[in-house]
C-alpha positions in Angstrom: 13.8 -5.4 7.1 13.4 -2.3 9.7 10.8 -0.5 8.4 10.2 2.3 11.0 10.0 5.8 9.3 10.3 4.7 5.8 6.9 5.0 3.5 5.6 1.0 2.0 3.7 0.7 -1.1 2.2 -3.2 -0.6 0.4 -4.1 -4.0 -2.0 -6.9 -3.2 -3.0 -5.9 0.3 -6.4 -6.0 -0.1 -6.0 -9.3 1.3 -3.8 -12.5 2.1 -0.2 -11.6 2.5 -0.4 -7.9 1.1 -2.9 -7.6 3.6 -0.9 -8.7 6.5 2.0 -7.3 5.7 0.5 -3.5 5.6 -0.3 -4.6 8.8 3.0 -5.6 10.3 4.6 -2.6 8.6 2.2 -0.5 10.5 2.8 -1.9 14.1 6.9 -1.3 13.4 6.0 2.3 12.2 6.2 3.1 9.3 5.7 6.6 8.3 3.5 6.0 5.3 1.3 2.9 3.7 0.3 3.1 0.4 -2.5 0.2 -0.1 -2.8 -1.2 -3.5 -5.6 -3.6 -5.1 -7.9 -4.8 -7.1 -10.2 -5.1 -5.0 -11.5 -1.1 -4.1 -13.4 -2.0 -1.2 -11.0 -4.6 0.5 -8.4 -2.4 0.0 -10.0 0.8 1.5 -10.8 -2.0 4.4 -6.9 -2.0 4.9 -6.1 1.6 4.6 -8.8 2.4 6.4 -7.7 -0.4 9.8 -4.1 0.6 9.8 -5.1 4.8 9.6 -5.0 4.5 13.4 -1.4 4.0 13.4 0.1 5.6 9.9 -0.6 7.5 6.8 -2.5 5.3 4.7 -3.8 5.8 1.5 -6.0 3.3 -0.6 -5.1 3.0 -4.5 -7.1 0.4 -6.7 -5.0 -0.4 -9.2 -4.5 -3.8 -11.3 0.1 -3.7 -11.2 -0.4 -6.9 -13.3 -2.0 -5.2 -16.2 -0.5 -2.7 -18.2 -3.8 -1.9 -19.7 -5.2 -0.3 -16.5 -5.5 3.2 -15.8 -2.9 2.3 -11.9 0.6 3.9 -12.3 -1.6 6.8 -13.3 -2.7 6.1 -9.2 0.6 6.3 -7.7 1.0 9.9 -8.5 -2.4 10.6 -6.2 -0.2 10.4 -2.8 1.7 12.8 -1.6 5.2 13.7 -3.1 6.6 13.7 0.4 5.6 9.9 0.8 8.3 8.9 -2.4 10.8 7.3 -0.8 13.2 4.7 -0.7 11.3 1.3 0.4 9.0 -0.6 -1.6 7.0 -4.0 -0.2 6.0 -5.4 -3.5 3.5 -9.0 -3.2 2.0 -8.9 -6.2 -0.2 -12.0 -8.2 2.5 -12.1 -11.5 
């Protein structure tokens, strides 16, 4: 999977596989990474860790719960980041 110069969205990004994906994609040259999880502290920490390698943004939301205001949060990142690639690791 080629991620160089792509924008990547990773759900479940605060720990485990999601965190590892963020780190791997940053190392492989992703243009920007949007890290998403319900764990605010963990998500912000992951975004901060990879910020030295790529643009990053922490979005706190529960993608598995239709009742949460999460989808509005997706529009808080720059429109220029909306690109052709999404990586998803969800709890569902």
